[in-house]
C-alpha positions in Angstrom: -0.2 -0.1 0.0 1.1 3.4 -1.0 1.3 6.7 1.7 -1.7 8.1 -0.1 -3.4 4.7 0.1 -2.6 4.3 3.7 -3.9 8.7 4.5 -7.0 8.1 2.5 -7.8 4.6 4.2 -6.8 6.2 7.7 -9.6 9.4 6.7 -12.1 6.6 5.7 -11.7 4.9 8.7 -12.5 8.0 10.7 -15.0 9.4 9.1 -16.8 6.1 8.9 -16.2 5.6 13.1 -17.5 9.3 13.5 -20.9 8.7 11.7 -21.5 5.8 14.1 -24.7 6.5 16.3 -23.7 3.7 18.6 -20.0 4.5 18.9 -19.3 5.9 22.2 -17.9 9.1 22.7 -16.0 9.7 26.3 -15.6 5.9 26.9 -12.4 4.8 25.7 -13.0 2.6 22.5 -11.0 0.7 20.3 -9.5 3.2 17.4 -9.8 0.7 14.9 -11.0 -3.0 14.0 -12.3 -5.7 15.7 -10.8 -6.3 19.3 -12.1 -9.2 21.0 -11.0 -10.1 23.1 -10.6 -6.2 24.4 -8.8 -7.0 27.7 -7.5 -4.1 29.4 -4.3 -4.9 31.1 -0.9 -3.7 32.7 -2.3 -0.6 34.1 0.3 1.4 36.5 0.6 5.2 37.4 4.3 5.9 36.4 6.2 9.4 36.1 2.6 11.4 36.1 1.3 9.2 33.4 -1.7 7.1 33.6 -0.5 4.0 31.0 -3.5 1.5 29.8 -2.7 -1.2 27.8 -5.1 -3.5 25.8 -5.8 -6.8 23.5 -6.1 -6.1 19.7 -5.3 -8.8 17.5 -3.6 -7.9 13.9 -1.6 -10.4 11.6 1.2 -11.2 13.8 -1.5 -12.1 16.3 -2.8 -10.9 19.5 -1.0 -7.6 20.5 -0.9 -5.3 23.6 -1.8 -1.8 22.4 -0.9 1.0 24.7 -2.3 4.2 25.6 -1.6 7.1 28.3 -3.1 9.6 30.1 -2.7 12.6 32.7 -6.4 12.9 33.7 -7.9 9.4 33.0 -10.2 11.3 30.1 -8.1 12.3 27.2 -6.1 9.2 25.9 -2.8 9.2 23.4 -2.0 6.2 21.6 1.8 5.0 22.1 3.5 2.0 19.6 2.4 -1.2 19.8 3.7 -2.6 23.6 4.3 -6.2 23.0 3.7 -8.1 19.8 4.7 -11.9 19.1 7.6 -12.2 16.6 9.6 -14.7 14.8 11.1 -16.7 17.0 9.5 -15.8 20.2 8.0 -18.7 22.3 4.8 -16.9 22.5 2.2 -16.8 20.0 0.3 -14.0 21.1 0.2 -11.7 24.0 -3.0 -12.4 26.6 -3.8 -10.9 30.2 -1.1 -10.0 32.6 -0.5 -7.1 34.9 2.6 -4.7 35.4 4.5 -4.0 38.7 7.6 -2.2 39.7 10.5 -4.8 39.7 13.2 -4.9 42.7 15.7 -2.8 40.2 12.9 0.0 40.3 11.7 -1.0 36.5 8.0 -1.2 35.1 7.7 -5.2 34.8 4.8 -6.8 32.7 4.4 -10.6 33.3 1.7 -11.9 30.6 0.6 -15.1 29.3 2.3 -16.1 26.0 0.2 -18.3 23.7 1.5 -21.2 23.4 4.1 -20.8 25.3 3.3 -20.1 29.1 3.8 -17.4 31.8 6.2 -14.6 30.1 8.1 -11.9 31.8 8.8 -8.0 29.3 10.6 -4.9 31.3 10.9 -1.4 30.3 13.9 1.1 30.8 12.0 3.9 28.5 10.6 6.9 30.7 7.3 6.8 27.8 7.4 2.8 28.5 7.2 2.6 24.5 9.7 -0.3 24.5 9.5 -3.2 26.0 12.2 -6.2 26.2 11.1 -9.8 26.5 13.3 -12.0 28.6 15.5 -14.2 27.3 14.6 -17.1 28.8 10.7 -16.7 28.5 8.5 -18.1 29.3 9.5 -18.3 32.6 6.9 -21.3 33.4 6.2 -23.3 30.8 2.5 -24.5 30.3 2.7 -28.4 32.0 1.9 -31.0 30.1 -1.6 -32.4 29.9 -2.0 -35.1 32.6 1.4 -34.3 34.4 1.6 -33.6 38.2 2.3 -30.3 37.3 -0.8 -30.0 35.4 -2.5 -31.2 38.9 -1.4 -27.9 40.5 -1.2 -25.1 38.3 -1.6 -23.8 34.6 0.7 -21.5 33.3 -2.3 -19.0 32.5 -3.2 -15.3 33.3 -0.6 -14.1 35.9 -0.4 -11.3 38.3 3.1 -10.1 40.1 4.3 -8.3 43.0 7.0 -7.8 45.1 7.1 -8.3 48.4 9.4 -7.7 51.3 12.2 -7.9 48.8 10.3 -11.4 46.9 8.8 -11.8 44.1 5.5 -13.3 44.0 2.6 -14.4 41.6 -1.0 -15.8 40.8 -1.3 -17.9 38.0 -4.8 -18.2 37.1 -7.0 -20.9 36.2 -9.6 -23.5 37.8 -7.9 -22.9 41.0 -5.4 -20.3 41.2 -1.8 -20.9 41.7 0.5 -18.9 43.9 4.5 -18.4 42.6 7.5 -17.4 44.2 11.0 -16.3 43.1 13.9 -14.0 44.5 14.5 -13.1 41.3 13.2 -13.1 37.6 14.3 -16.2 36.6 13.7 -18.5 38.8 9.9 -19.5 40.0 9.1 -21.7 42.0 5.3 -22.9 42.4 4.5 -22.9 46.2 0.4 -23.8 46.8 -2.7 -23.0 45.8 -3.1 -19.1 46.3 -6.4 -19.2 48.1 -7.3 -21.0 51.7 -10.4 -23.4 51.1 -13.5 -21.5 51.1 -16.7 -21.8 49.8 -19.1 -19.1 49.1 -23.0 -18.6 47.8 -23.1 -17.6 44.8 -19.9 -19.2 43.4 -20.3 -22.1 41.1 -17.8 -25.0 40.9 -16.9 -24.0 37.2 -16.1 -20.3 38.1 -12.4 -19.9 37.3 -10.0 -17.5 38.3 -8.9 -15.3 35.1 -7.6 -11.7 34.7 -6.9 -11.7 38.7 -5.5 -8.8 40.3 -4.3 -8.6 43.4 -3.9 -5.5 46.2 -4.0 -3.8 49.2 -7.4 -1.9 49.6 -8.0 -0.2 52.8 -6.8 -2.8 55.8 -7.7 -5.6 53.2 -7.0 -7.4 50.3 -8.9 -7.8 47.5 -8.5 -10.4 44.5 -10.3 -8.8 41.4 -10.9 -11.3 38.5 -13.4 -12.7 36.1 -15.3 -16.1 36.0 -15.2 -17.1 32.3 -18.7 -18.3 32.5 -20.3 -15.3 34.6 -17.9 -12.0 34.2 -16.4 -9.7 36.7 -16.4 -10.5 40.5 -13.7 -9.9 43.5 -13.1 -11.1 46.7 -12.0 -9.5 50.1 -10.0 -11.1 52.5 -6.5 -11.1 54.7 -3.3 -12.2 53.3 -1.7 -14.3 55.5 1.9 -16.8 55.7 1.7 -16.7 52.1 -2.0 -17.3 51.6 -5.0 -15.3 50.6 -7.8 -15.9 53.2 -10.9 -14.5 51.7 -13.6 -13.5 53.7 -16.7 -12.1 51.4 -17.1 -12.8 47.6 -19.4 -10.5 45.5 -20.4 -9.9 41.9 -19.5 -7.0 39.6 -21.6 -8.5 36.5 -24.6 -10.3 36.4 -26.6 -12.5 34.1 -27.5 -10.4 30.9 -24.4 -8.0 31.7 -20.9 -7.9 30.3 -18.7 -6.6 32.4 -15.5 -8.1 32.0 -11.6 -8.7 31.9 -11.2 -6.2 35.1 -7.7 -4.4 35.4 -6.5 -1.8 38.1 -3.6 0.8 38.9 -2.9 2.6 42.4 -2.3 6.2 41.3 -0.4 8.8 42.8 -3.3 10.1 44.8 -3.2 6.7 46.3 -6.9 6.0 44.5 -7.5 2.0 43.6 -9.1 2.7 40.1 -9.8 -0.1 37.9 -11.9 -0.5 34.5 -13.5 -3.7 32.5 -14.1 -4.7 28.9 -18.1 -4.1 28.6 -18.9 -6.7 25.8 -20.5 -5.9 23.3 -23.0 -9.0 22.0 -22.9 -8.4 18.5 -19.2 -9.9 18.4 -20.3 -13.2 20.1 -20.0 -14.5 17.3 -21.3 -12.2 14.7 -19.1 -9.7 13.7 -20.7 -6.2 13.6 -21.2 -4.4 11.2 -19.9 -1.1 12.0 -16.7 -2.5 11.6 -15.7 -2.0 15.1 -16.0 -3.6 18.6 -13.9 -3.3 21.8 -15.3 -0.4 24.3 -13.9 -0.2 28.2 -16.0 1.1 31.4 -15.7 4.4 33.0 -12.5 3.9 35.1 -13.9 3.5 38.6 -12.2 4.6 42.2 -12.7 1.7 44.4 -12.6 1.9 48.8 -13.5 0.2 51.6 -15.4 2.3 54.1 -14.9 1.2 58.5 -17.5 -1.5 57.7 -15.2 -2.7 54.9 -17.9 -2.2 52.3 -17.0 -1.7 49.1 -17.9 1.7 47.7 -17.3 2.8 43.8 -18.0 5.8 42.4 -16.7 7.5 38.4 -13.3 9.2 38.8 -13.9 12.7 39.7 -11.5 13.8 36.3 -14.9 12.9 34.4 -16.2 16.2 35.7 -14.2 18.0 32.8 -16.5 17.0 30.0 -19.5 18.4 31.9 -21.3 21.5 29.9 -24.7 22.8 29.4 -26.0 22.0 32.5 -29.7 22.0 33.7 -31.0 21.7 37.2 -34.3 20.6 38.6 -35.3 21.5 41.8 -37.6 19.7 45.0 -40.6 17.8 43.1 -43.2 15.8 44.5 -43.3 12.1 43.1 -46.8 11.3 42.7 -47.1 7.6 42.7 -47.9 6.0 39.3 -47.5 9.0 37.7 -44.8 9.6 35.2 -42.6 13.2 35.6 -41.3 14.3 32.3 -38.0 15.7 32.4 -38.8 18.4 29.8 -35.4 20.1 28.7 -33.6 17.7 29.6 -33.0 14.7 27.0 -29.7 13.2 24.8 -27.7 10.0 24.6 -24.7 11.5 25.7 -25.5 12.9 29.5 -24.6 12.5 33.0 -27.5 12.4 35.7 -27.2 13.1 39.4 -30.2 12.9 40.9 -31.6 12.2 44.4 -34.5 10.9 45.5 -36.5 10.8 49.3 -37.9 7.3 48.9 -40.9 8.1 51.3 -43.5 4.7 51.1 -42.8 4.5 47.1 -41.8 0.7 47.1 -40.4 1.2 43.6 -38.4 4.2 41.9 -38.4 4.2 38.1 -35.7 6.3 36.0 -36.4 5.7 32.0 -33.9 6.8 29.3 -33.2 7.0 26.0 -36.8 7.1 25.4 -38.7 7.3 22.5 -41.7 9.9 21.9 -44.0 6.8 22.1 -42.2 4.7 24.4 -41.5 2.2 21.7 -37.8 2.0 22.8 -36.7 2.8 26.3 -34.4 1.9 29.0 -35.8 1.6 32.5 -33.2 1.7 35.5 -35.3 0.3 38.7 -34.8 0.7 42.3 -37.0 -2.3 43.9 -37.1 -1.9 47.6 -39.3 -4.7 47.7 -36.7 -7.0 46.6 -33.6 -5.5 47.2 -32.7 -5.2 43.8 -31.6 -2.6 41.0 -32.2 -3.7 37.6 -31.9 -2.2 34.2 -34.7 -3.4 31.8 -34.1 -4.2 28.4 -36.8 -5.4 26.9 -37.3 -2.3 24.5 -34.0 -0.8 24.7 -33.2 -1.9 21.1 -35.4 -2.4 18.1 -32.5 -3.2 16.2 -32.1 -6.5 17.9 -28.9 -5.9 19.3 -29.1 -7.5 22.4 -28.8 -10.9 22.9 -26.8 -12.8 25.6 -25.4 -16.4 26.0 -25.4 -18.4 28.7 -21.7 -19.4 28.3 -21.3 -15.8 28.2 -18.0 -15.0 27.6 -15.1 -17.3 25.2 -14.7 -20.8 26.0 -11.8 -20.2 23.2 -10.2 -17.0 22.7 -9.2 -17.8 19.5 -12.9 -19.2 17.9 -15.0 -17.4 20.1 -17.3 -20.6 21.1 -20.4 -19.7 22.5 -23.8 -22.1 23.0 -27.1 -21.5 24.6 -27.7 -18.1 22.9 -30.9 -16.7 24.8 -32.7 -13.7 24.6 -31.9 -11.4 27.4 -34.6 -8.9 28.7 -32.6 -7.6 32.3 -29.5 -7.0 34.7 -30.2 -7.1 37.9 -28.0 -6.2 40.4 -28.1 -6.1 44.7 -29.0 -3.0 46.0 -30.5 -2.2 49.7 -31.4 1.5 50.9 -30.7 1.9 54.3 -33.7 2.6 56.8 -34.6 6.5 55.8 -31.7 6.9 53.5 -32.0 8.9 50.3 -31.6 7.1 46.8 -28.8 9.3 44.8 -28.2 7.7 41.6 -25.1 9.3 38.5 -26.1 8.1 35.2 -23.8 8.2 32.3 -24.8 7.5 28.6 -22.9 7.8 26.2 -25.3 6.2 22.7 -24.8 2.4 23.3 -24.0 2.4 26.8 -25.3 3.0 30.2 -23.3 3.1 33.5 -25.2 3.3 36.7 -23.5 4.3 40.7 -26.1 3.7 43.0 -25.1 5.3 46.2 -21.5 4.5 45.6 -22.1 0.8 46.9 -23.3 -0.6 43.7 -23.0 0.3 40.1 -23.9 -1.6 36.6 -22.8 -1.2 33.2 -24.9 -1.8 30.0 -24.9 -2.1 26.2 -28.1 -1.3 24.9 -27.9 0.0 21.5 -30.9 2.0 20.9 -31.9 2.4 17.2 -34.1 5.1 17.1 -32.7 8.8 16.5 -35.6 10.1 18.5 -35.1 7.8 21.8 -33.8 10.6 23.3 -36.4 10.9 26.4 -35.9 11.5 30.5 -38.6 10.2 32.9 -39.2 9.7 36.2 -41.8 7.6 37.8 -42.4 5.4 41.4 -45.0 2.8 42.3 -46.3 2.0 45.8 -46.5 5.2 47.1 -45.4 8.7 47.0 -41.7 9.9 47.0 -39.9 13.3 46.3 -37.1 13.9 43.8 -35.1 16.4 46.2 -32.6 17.5 42.8 -31.4 16.6 39.8 -28.8 17.9 37.5 -27.9 16.9 34.1 -24.8 17.7 32.0 -24.1 17.0 28.4 -20.5 15.7 27.7 -18.1 16.6 25.8 -16.6 13.9 23.5 -12.7 13.0 24.4 -11.9 10.2 22.1 -10.5 11.3 19.1 -13.2 9.4 17.1 
């Protein structure tokens, strides 16, 4: 291809992306093409910049793209960070993490496709140049039916340094703990977690895309089950083993919050992202020609009772413009309140409701004039749940769910048991007398919701009508009061 042809192709791609009504404008999305998986990886705060890596595939195989930012909102693209080269043992780059080694250099521990877990190190201030260790893989994939295969799989790793010793989780059906004095010689130590059974954890829930870190005075294992999406454990790290004390989900049936990644920044904040999978890419390729979207960056912290809290990072407020405000307004049982003057597909909503006697509070977004298309967000106080109702979200037929939700085989994207989706529902209980505060982010084909900084949901909704822009409120089972509502349009931050 000539230089002129490359320029023309780049311009055409940009124009097509900008013209796509489903493409988000402030959620970080793939700059081009189909990225599946689009796992965020290797996140690190380094020399004043946030660095984030993500999986994509080209003619070389699976690679790690690289972006950086000083504000978590606007991202600069770097050269491809990791990729399979001729003669490398790894034939593709899958999930892993980034940590600072004992010499003070950023170090990526990743899964090398077909080889095992591998390491790359950078001494470059911008983290543009990564050198794979010549003795990769540090731990090969154990042969099937070998004694080692009964103990561990050389799969999605997460490494760190503690008291002069390297440790690493190797993911799989049962997470394993490895230890090393230097980066060249790693030994299997024991199962990473003590044997504890939690309600809601299934025998086929593997531990993949793991991240392990201190949060408050506890430790968190943030990971996925390939069958059911993002989840976490909280517990104690003692005697070189993790002792979990609770388990909870960040994704629920109907959702697609997957492959979490996090970092600790210069303000001491734990910030995470996840890949929000669009159903159309499993197994059909989307007609838009692109696939790959991250959640908004979330700040995670624990309160004094060890309850996990989560909120969108404050930096997103820089995107707000065209502010509208609604003062205290009564909400009458069964009567819809249309929020005239507040509408759109790229908004932030911040509202507080005193629930009174209302049993259900319903905020409906992306509503067409006659309700043919709409997405209600319902806080159900009777059932102790928050849900996104999807039955009328998209007339374009985009919303499809697969019972074996994620990829059984990353290369072939094998799925089964296709079923229609009608909701995503998460546990959420208001305390006695507590007002409901919702922060809702609309960005064309995606919606994210934060409730009282204790629960969050992300959902691809893909409305197909260009007039599905309305917003309304309704309560059922009793009266309530809207204490305040603020709304802002959001400035696009993606280059296209």
